[in-house]
Legacy VTK file of the C-alpha trace (Angstrom):
# vtk DataFile Version 3.0
C-alpha trace
ASCII
DATASET POLYDATA
POINTS 609 float
56.297 135.299 98.029
54.205 138.382 99.167
54.868 141.409 96.520
55.875 144.533 97.557
55.723 147.900 95.268
57.381 151.106 96.726
57.376 154.589 94.864
58.549 158.317 95.408
57.625 161.443 92.820
57.096 164.511 92.839
52.845 163.700 93.164
50.896 161.518 95.235
51.518 158.126 94.488
48.344 155.944 96.395
47.301 155.479 93.207
51.205 153.907 91.799
50.561 151.702 94.895
47.546 150.541 94.251
47.915 149.268 90.838
51.453 147.805 91.792
49.612 145.262 94.157
46.817 144.646 91.988
49.498 142.952 89.702
51.257 141.539 91.638
48.199 139.659 93.450
49.324 136.727 92.203
52.243 136.259 94.766
49.545 136.182 97.921
46.667 137.763 98.722
45.911 137.391 102.304
45.692 141.115 103.569
47.245 143.871 101.403
48.060 146.925 103.080
50.324 150.965 102.474
51.937 153.360 104.430
52.864 156.449 103.005
54.535 159.526 104.263
52.205 162.945 104.556
53.843 165.977 106.457
54.853 164.891 109.636
53.565 161.715 110.074
52.823 157.880 108.490
49.594 156.631 107.164
49.060 153.535 107.265
45.951 150.917 106.126
45.933 147.549 106.220
43.137 144.680 105.549
42.700 141.332 105.643
41.825 139.738 102.489
42.759 140.983 98.864
43.849 144.136 97.789
40.360 144.855 96.409
39.335 145.463 100.132
42.476 148.039 100.750
40.353 149.769 97.803
37.629 150.185 99.324
39.689 151.129 102.839
41.305 153.738 100.359
38.119 155.156 99.076
36.733 155.798 102.390
39.506 156.721 104.717
41.888 158.767 101.489
45.518 158.286 102.512
47.758 160.151 100.080
51.686 161.106 100.077
54.854 161.665 97.494
57.215 158.507 98.698
54.724 155.262 99.823
55.259 151.308 100.262
52.796 148.820 99.270
52.571 145.269 100.261
49.664 142.141 99.405
50.773 138.746 101.553
50.666 135.065 101.156
51.197 134.428 104.994
54.914 132.353 106.559
54.856 133.431 110.402
51.696 135.029 111.713
47.929 133.589 110.812
46.107 135.944 107.625
44.477 139.058 110.268
44.623 142.788 109.941
47.843 142.844 112.845
49.843 140.559 110.669
49.571 142.651 107.315
52.059 145.200 106.535
53.448 147.657 106.189
55.302 147.403 110.003
55.913 150.521 111.666
58.375 151.317 114.983
57.934 153.701 116.947
55.553 155.829 114.583
58.796 156.716 112.826
59.703 153.472 110.586
57.550 151.317 108.030
58.729 148.505 106.304
57.158 146.080 103.720
59.160 142.706 103.520
59.001 139.018 101.017
60.965 136.626 102.355
61.400 134.664 105.881
63.743 135.602 109.101
65.046 132.207 110.068
67.255 133.947 113.665
64.106 136.063 114.056
62.761 134.607 117.329
66.136 135.723 118.976
66.369 138.999 117.531
62.695 139.443 119.249
63.657 138.348 122.496
66.670 140.589 122.212
64.932 143.753 121.559
61.767 142.514 123.957
65.212 142.866 126.870
65.582 146.628 124.811
61.978 147.602 125.364
60.400 147.350 122.416
57.096 145.609 121.804
55.540 143.545 119.192
51.870 144.356 117.978
52.227 141.107 115.038
52.926 137.578 114.841
55.532 138.245 112.110
58.697 137.699 111.889
58.851 140.869 109.948
58.400 143.045 112.906
62.005 142.656 114.168
63.606 144.209 111.011
61.845 146.873 111.843
62.734 147.859 115.133
65.790 146.710 114.541
66.319 149.322 112.377
64.667 151.827 114.763
67.479 150.406 117.169
70.604 151.374 115.299
68.903 154.920 114.456
69.017 155.900 117.681
72.440 154.912 117.819
72.677 158.595 116.015
73.592 156.318 112.779
70.967 157.436 109.357
68.298 155.868 107.592
70.612 153.945 105.073
73.467 152.687 107.614
71.222 151.879 110.136
69.504 149.059 107.570
72.841 148.638 106.766
73.410 146.861 110.258
70.398 145.911 110.547
70.146 143.939 107.289
73.697 142.308 109.043
72.181 140.979 111.941
68.833 138.698 109.700
69.660 134.996 108.853
67.038 134.426 105.947
65.242 135.643 102.936
64.526 139.582 102.124
63.256 142.093 99.939
62.701 145.115 101.589
61.271 149.084 101.123
61.870 151.179 103.803
60.320 154.727 104.780
61.221 157.061 107.496
59.196 159.950 108.040
61.887 161.918 109.638
63.585 161.546 105.823
61.114 161.735 103.654
62.986 162.036 100.165
64.269 158.231 100.459
63.139 154.662 100.667
66.103 152.563 101.129
65.197 149.080 99.641
67.219 145.242 99.866
66.987 142.245 99.000
68.744 138.707 99.853
67.499 135.467 97.809
63.991 136.668 96.982
63.508 139.278 93.345
63.940 143.020 93.711
63.642 145.563 90.743
64.022 149.200 90.502
61.698 151.043 88.305
63.329 154.245 86.517
61.319 156.977 86.023
61.405 160.658 85.083
61.877 162.536 88.467
59.850 159.238 89.903
61.757 156.075 90.927
60.224 152.463 91.897
61.038 149.858 93.882
59.102 146.277 93.014
58.763 142.549 93.175
58.510 141.931 89.464
58.077 144.330 86.353
54.621 143.833 86.256
53.620 146.276 89.290
55.616 148.883 86.980
55.251 148.766 83.073
51.884 151.167 83.446
55.034 153.483 84.528
58.112 152.778 83.077
59.602 149.789 81.033
62.911 150.671 81.983
64.172 148.575 85.186
67.525 147.568 87.463
67.314 144.107 88.653
69.309 143.867 91.809
71.900 141.304 92.187
71.867 139.803 96.429
72.961 142.230 98.758
72.186 144.913 97.266
71.415 147.651 99.540
70.022 151.374 97.518
69.380 154.359 98.404
66.037 155.598 96.026
65.088 158.952 95.836
62.673 160.940 93.280
65.840 162.063 90.681
68.601 159.661 91.227
68.655 156.068 92.587
72.318 154.869 94.367
73.114 150.669 94.838
75.629 149.545 97.520
76.948 145.981 96.754
77.168 143.495 99.776
81.023 144.864 100.289
79.191 147.987 100.694
80.723 149.381 97.573
78.696 151.864 94.968
78.106 150.179 92.142
76.297 151.173 88.433
73.897 148.000 87.332
72.469 148.252 84.029
69.473 149.616 82.980
67.705 147.153 81.091
64.579 148.134 78.510
61.385 145.669 79.062
59.659 144.773 76.261
56.886 143.170 78.339
53.315 145.983 77.954
51.077 145.852 80.747
48.437 144.588 78.417
49.652 141.731 77.611
48.681 141.037 81.667
45.179 141.985 80.882
42.230 139.753 80.952
40.067 141.022 78.130
36.913 139.196 77.142
37.469 136.350 79.276
35.917 135.750 82.676
39.213 134.770 83.795
43.061 135.000 83.256
43.307 130.994 83.428
40.805 130.594 80.914
43.008 133.135 78.953
46.159 131.305 79.491
44.851 128.268 78.430
43.422 129.918 74.778
46.433 131.331 74.561
49.046 128.603 74.154
49.113 127.774 70.391
50.185 131.191 69.981
52.575 130.625 73.149
53.719 127.610 71.779
54.542 129.298 68.255
56.554 132.005 70.423
58.274 129.086 72.042
59.344 128.181 69.078
60.504 130.992 66.726
63.745 131.896 65.593
64.982 128.320 66.824
64.173 126.363 63.866
66.328 126.605 60.609
65.196 124.324 58.219
64.023 121.909 60.344
66.530 121.912 63.014
67.271 124.003 65.893
70.024 125.919 66.599
72.420 125.516 68.987
72.808 128.700 69.676
69.415 129.504 71.340
70.839 128.451 74.865
73.858 131.454 74.420
77.381 131.492 73.634
78.628 128.542 75.914
76.080 126.225 74.131
78.516 124.174 72.751
81.303 123.599 74.464
78.556 122.227 77.464
76.201 120.596 75.112
79.438 118.495 73.423
80.600 117.025 77.148
76.558 116.073 78.174
76.205 112.618 79.486
73.511 112.855 81.396
70.476 114.899 82.241
70.094 116.215 85.887
66.043 118.008 85.926
65.575 119.881 89.668
62.002 121.620 89.622
58.753 122.090 91.863
55.280 121.661 91.121
54.174 122.001 87.737
57.160 122.429 86.559
58.030 119.311 87.740
55.600 116.926 85.786
57.070 118.839 82.722
60.624 117.557 84.165
58.963 113.859 84.442
57.814 113.992 80.379
60.840 115.270 79.622
63.485 112.029 81.267
61.536 109.682 78.979
62.469 112.220 76.224
65.601 112.467 76.837
65.998 108.355 77.643
64.046 107.338 74.520
64.759 109.832 71.805
68.345 110.923 72.875
69.847 107.967 74.652
70.915 109.877 77.750
69.954 108.720 81.413
67.619 111.622 83.030
66.955 111.505 86.462
64.163 114.302 88.239
63.714 115.381 91.342
61.738 118.209 93.518
64.315 121.231 94.490
63.004 120.758 98.071
64.348 117.757 97.900
67.521 117.471 96.489
69.120 120.106 98.274
68.849 117.703 101.296
70.760 114.930 100.556
73.588 113.630 99.151
74.559 113.272 95.773
76.123 110.944 93.611
76.918 113.058 90.306
77.418 111.033 86.971
80.488 112.701 85.138
79.303 114.353 82.157
75.892 115.825 83.812
73.851 119.123 82.877
72.209 120.658 85.466
68.642 122.138 84.505
66.294 123.420 86.411
62.420 124.209 84.810
60.550 127.131 86.474
58.064 129.613 85.215
59.202 132.923 87.410
63.049 132.135 88.289
62.677 133.262 91.369
61.468 129.341 93.105
63.967 129.240 96.515
64.176 125.829 96.705
65.088 125.476 93.000
67.587 128.455 93.096
68.937 127.148 96.836
69.894 123.570 94.075
71.330 125.671 91.431
74.132 128.009 94.164
74.354 124.387 95.463
74.836 122.573 92.069
78.003 124.741 91.062
80.516 123.130 94.013
79.462 119.688 92.387
81.226 118.503 89.348
78.312 119.216 86.698
79.141 119.831 83.504
76.700 123.039 83.683
73.593 124.303 84.334
70.560 125.171 82.473
67.302 127.056 82.748
64.391 126.878 81.169
61.907 129.607 82.250
59.645 132.429 81.350
60.924 135.338 83.435
63.785 137.187 81.675
66.436 138.278 84.240
65.591 136.687 86.940
67.048 134.587 89.274
67.816 131.556 87.833
68.530 132.685 84.666
71.221 135.011 85.813
73.043 132.193 87.813
72.691 129.403 84.939
75.504 128.869 82.417
72.923 128.419 79.314
69.465 130.188 79.012
66.471 128.952 77.132
62.972 130.816 77.631
59.868 130.159 77.269
58.139 133.400 75.931
55.073 131.991 77.031
54.184 135.354 78.214
52.615 137.367 81.186
50.944 134.193 83.237
48.720 135.418 85.912
46.427 133.013 86.624
48.142 130.902 89.673
47.300 127.609 87.896
49.810 127.055 85.493
49.114 126.088 82.114
51.150 127.726 78.971
54.118 127.820 81.250
53.594 124.039 81.328
53.119 123.767 77.843
55.633 126.187 76.570
58.020 124.564 79.611
57.368 121.024 77.345
58.525 122.568 74.533
61.157 124.028 75.421
62.801 120.051 76.978
61.854 119.137 73.564
64.071 121.523 72.457
66.970 120.817 74.178
66.377 116.950 73.876
66.737 117.438 70.006
70.495 119.438 70.961
71.567 116.929 73.602
69.812 113.708 71.324
71.528 114.832 67.802
74.603 114.490 69.368
74.043 110.778 70.548
71.375 108.707 69.769
69.010 110.765 67.590
69.517 110.535 64.139
69.125 114.258 61.368
65.921 112.135 60.387
64.409 111.783 63.368
65.659 115.037 64.493
63.735 116.840 61.035
60.081 114.577 61.998
59.998 115.541 65.473
61.020 119.442 64.407
57.908 118.595 62.191
55.503 117.723 64.968
56.370 120.564 67.406
55.640 123.056 64.543
52.426 120.937 64.006
51.492 121.205 67.654
49.749 124.915 67.837
47.492 123.275 64.529
46.391 119.706 67.318
46.267 122.651 70.006
43.578 124.715 68.220
41.365 121.492 67.438
41.601 120.422 70.842
40.411 123.275 72.387
36.993 123.488 70.287
36.492 120.404 72.730
35.717 122.789 75.473
31.911 122.242 75.189
32.015 118.689 75.524
34.380 118.927 78.633
32.249 121.758 79.676
29.581 119.633 80.061
31.240 116.672 81.385
32.399 118.674 84.096
28.965 119.456 85.361
28.859 115.762 87.233
31.661 117.473 89.641
30.050 119.790 90.990
29.220 117.977 94.247
32.323 115.320 93.768
34.974 115.570 96.529
37.453 113.019 95.123
38.600 111.813 91.831
41.460 109.161 90.454
43.927 109.990 86.884
45.273 106.952 85.211
47.870 107.213 83.083
50.909 104.927 81.553
54.820 106.634 79.973
54.735 109.638 79.294
51.281 109.958 79.645
51.763 109.035 83.177
53.124 112.436 84.924
50.008 114.168 82.183
47.194 112.471 84.301
50.035 114.174 87.212
49.406 117.242 86.214
46.146 116.759 85.373
45.397 115.814 89.229
46.663 118.882 90.559
44.726 121.499 88.321
41.775 119.974 89.745
43.258 120.185 92.804
44.261 123.690 93.094
41.357 125.227 91.694
38.137 123.245 92.054
39.074 122.053 95.825
38.905 118.578 95.101
40.848 115.614 96.739
42.725 114.263 93.562
45.631 111.629 93.024
47.156 109.994 90.045
48.448 107.309 89.525
50.249 105.138 86.805
47.204 102.950 85.139
49.201 99.752 86.307
49.779 100.057 89.677
45.741 100.010 89.560
45.840 97.126 91.330
47.846 97.600 94.023
46.069 99.913 95.961
43.461 102.751 94.704
41.169 99.697 93.171
40.147 99.807 96.866
38.694 103.409 96.274
37.035 102.650 92.994
32.715 103.056 93.158
29.750 104.725 91.571
30.837 108.578 92.685
34.422 107.939 92.606
35.183 109.808 88.949
38.186 107.836 86.949
39.982 110.326 84.437
41.899 108.264 81.670
44.592 109.542 79.826
44.584 106.971 76.698
46.798 107.580 73.347
46.557 105.328 70.859
50.183 103.880 71.544
52.165 100.757 72.823
50.296 100.841 75.846
46.537 101.184 74.952
46.351 97.237 75.067
47.879 97.854 78.644
45.707 100.565 79.538
42.507 99.277 78.801
42.664 95.980 80.470
43.042 98.673 83.667
39.991 100.491 82.198
37.876 97.162 82.704
39.249 96.263 86.390
37.364 99.590 86.925
33.929 99.079 84.559
34.077 95.603 86.373
33.948 97.630 89.933
30.815 100.024 88.996
33.782 102.704 88.203
32.743 105.665 86.721
35.013 106.668 83.535
35.981 109.517 82.017
38.143 108.663 79.065
40.598 111.603 77.158
41.437 109.096 74.635
42.547 109.952 70.749
39.860 109.532 67.884
41.782 105.866 66.934
41.925 104.502 69.786
38.876 102.612 69.642
36.898 103.333 73.174
33.219 103.125 72.634
31.440 104.912 74.984
28.626 103.011 77.386
26.853 103.674 80.719
30.197 103.475 82.580
32.399 105.132 79.545
31.801 108.632 79.107
34.398 109.402 75.753
36.334 112.991 74.841
37.897 112.018 71.648
40.761 114.487 70.783
43.201 114.161 67.367
46.487 113.771 69.743
48.650 110.721 66.952
51.176 108.370 68.590
54.099 110.802 68.827
56.364 111.896 71.458
54.482 115.438 71.209
51.075 113.658 71.963
51.728 114.366 76.430
50.800 117.951 75.679
48.201 117.638 73.642
46.712 115.640 76.193
47.285 118.464 78.323
44.114 120.793 77.020
41.554 118.912 77.287
42.229 118.064 81.351
43.311 122.274 82.131
39.576 123.072 81.220
38.251 120.202 82.977
40.013 121.148 85.661
38.826 124.899 85.004
35.012 124.372 84.605
34.975 122.267 87.401
36.175 124.886 89.482
33.368 127.112 88.279
30.484 124.796 88.727
32.081 124.625 92.078
32.119 128.480 93.086
35.823 128.710 93.938
37.840 131.703 93.285
40.180 130.625 89.895
42.785 132.787 89.312
43.495 132.905 93.348
43.318 129.973 95.186
42.994 129.558 98.590
46.393 129.055 100.324
48.375 129.152 96.653
50.567 132.579 95.238
52.429 131.700 91.569
55.847 132.476 92.865
57.616 130.500 95.719
60.339 132.543 97.235
60.451 131.252 100.177
61.445 127.790 101.248
LINES 1 610
609 0 1 2 3 4 5 6 7 8 9 10 11 12 13 14 15 16 17 18 19 20 21 22 23 24 25 26 27 28 29 30 31 32 33 34 35 36 37 38 39 40 41 42 43 44 45 46 47 48 49 50 51 52 53 54 55 56 57 58 59 60 61 62 63 64 65 66 67 68 69 70 71 72 73 74 75 76 77 78 79 80 81 82 83 84 85 86 87 88 89 90 91 92 93 94 95 96 97 98 99 100 101 102 103 104 105 106 107 108 109 110 111 112 113 114 115 116 117 118 119 120 121 122 123 124 125 126 127 128 129 130 131 132 133 134 135 136 137 138 139 140 141 142 143 144 145 146 147 148 149 150 151 152 153 154 155 156 157 158 159 160 161 162 163 164 165 166 167 168 169 170 171 172 173 174 175 176 177 178 179 180 181 182 183 184 185 186 187 188 189 190 191 192 193 194 195 196 197 198 199 200 201 202 203 204 205 206 207 208 209 210 211 212 213 214 215 216 217 218 219 220 221 222 223 224 225 226 227 228 229 230 231 232 233 234 235 236 237 238 239 240 241 242 243 244 245 246 247 248 249 250 251 252 253 254 255 256 257 258 259 260 261 262 263 264 265 266 267 268 269 270 271 272 273 274 275 276 277 278 279 280 281 282 283 284 285 286 287 288 289 290 291 292 293 294 295 296 297 298 299 300 301 302 303 304 305 306 307 308 309 310 311 312 313 314 315 316 317 318 319 320 321 322 323 324 325 326 327 328 329 330 331 332 333 334 335 336 337 338 339 340 341 342 343 344 345 346 347 348 349 350 351 352 353 354 355 356 357 358 359 360 361 362 363 364 365 366 367 368 369 370 371 372 373 374 375 376 377 378 379 380 381 382 383 384 385 386 387 388 389 390 391 392 393 394 395 396 397 398 399 400 401 402 403 404 405 406 407 408 409 410 411 412 413 414 415 416 417 418 419 420 421 422 423 424 425 426 427 428 429 430 431 432 433 434 435 436 437 438 439 440 441 442 443 444 445 446 447 448 449 450 451 452 453 454 455 456 457 458 459 460 461 462 463 464 465 466 467 468 469 470 471 472 473 474 475 476 477 478 479 480 481 482 483 484 485 486 487 488 489 490 491 492 493 494 495 496 497 498 499 500 501 502 503 504 505 506 507 508 509 510 511 512 513 514 515 516 517 518 519 520 521 522 523 524 525 526 527 528 529 530 531 532 533 534 535 536 537 538 539 540 541 542 543 544 545 546 547 548 549 550 551 552 553 554 555 556 557 558 559 560 561 562 563 564 565 566 567 568 569 570 571 572 573 574 575 576 577 578 579 580 581 582 583 584 585 586 587 588 589 590 591 592 593 594 595 596 597 598 599 600 601 602 603 604 605 606 607 608
């Protein structure tokens, strides 16, 4: 899930490359580097660590050129180090940046060593650049050499290549990893994400799998998987670079937490008319596919998986439809029994999660009635490959730990529940009630955000904690799981979540005065059961932090610290309870001094298996 960017223009592109890397850093920040052609040589700078380290190096050792490529790395093959940082160079002629994994790199490496190539890194990427040089040495031009090299690769890649002997072009290609072309006036760009280029253009071509593109200053020529020259449509992006700025917030994550009322409103906008969800929001095929749905299969990873688990309760309780939820990385590697009339649903913030894409492609050979994606990024791979699309409209999410993407996914999933449910068990009155709950969500979340100061005070107790236990029941068990994930992602506190009824089946052995037990306590039919579970913790001297609806009847005491929120007992209550858990994780991380927006070892978009 590395980030790549390239540019060719009439003027120096070094500042463009650095700007692009900054906006792609959410994709990985183990190391960063750039290479530019200047005269008859390739100038390269690489640094271990974040893009800021590279920026400092450029100030100290300026490099420039009218054509260049750059990279921010999330390590797969080879530890984070300067020697493993991209770009990689072969024979002082060819430089390359790469996102993906080459599965047959060891075979290629052995061949190349026999041919006399030497290796300066531990990465799989270096075999690509050597393979290109191998074909160049056979009197091929750069485009032909890249095409021949790509034919030898097994795996996934998005890459960009420059040649000091041919400084008028960048050759780029994609297979399995995202890549977009930025179209400008006498300048063109390549990047992993449009976010990298919005300062310079809003015109983009989204490359397809197998595409190879020859990028010049004045034109681009695209060849498809069969080698035929093709035209790809130019799309205008409605995003703007300002939307991805922190503004007055200390961190992107905090900004994105506070953006959730607006993001949910945007997700709902235009999708509800007179208290009824509109079928057409899913696309032209919606009615035909939805009329045939008898079951739901949800595929997702990480936070999106937790959204799917909440939706399972909704599909089965509200719509009367069987729903199965599975992580994409497991779904791919087992045999399946597909129920008749099953809709295949993928949930992904980026739309580029490698495991989810692979699962979707696999589903096309199975007997599903169709596929639907819930996604935040238009023109992403999952969006392009799915029959039906439901965009979340959360806006750019830069913080690696997902917040507004999660809550807008839940809103989108509820819209889908309503659409399929009205064809099954959901009455018109029930639909109107659910729609009313959704429309009231932004106001409820604004009220939950007013608890920020109280939650910050509570979080002060986590500064020296190493472990935490989260409890929830019913549809709030996945919310407890999401709370635990957030805490461990950004504060590095080991946190686990359990269905509260499972407490006595093992986890209670961990409870002592040093173990915070965070409990999600809505006022629903399971409240009394949950209170019994809480008493089990109290009896053993456990430290309880209870997030409860104001009507739940809890009283604070020496062992119970209470955060009360206005979350009436209805279907969307899990969304409201998400907010204080996000704030708890955020403030705990700040107090621990971790890098909130770029936690160690993580990246925003997981584009490798």
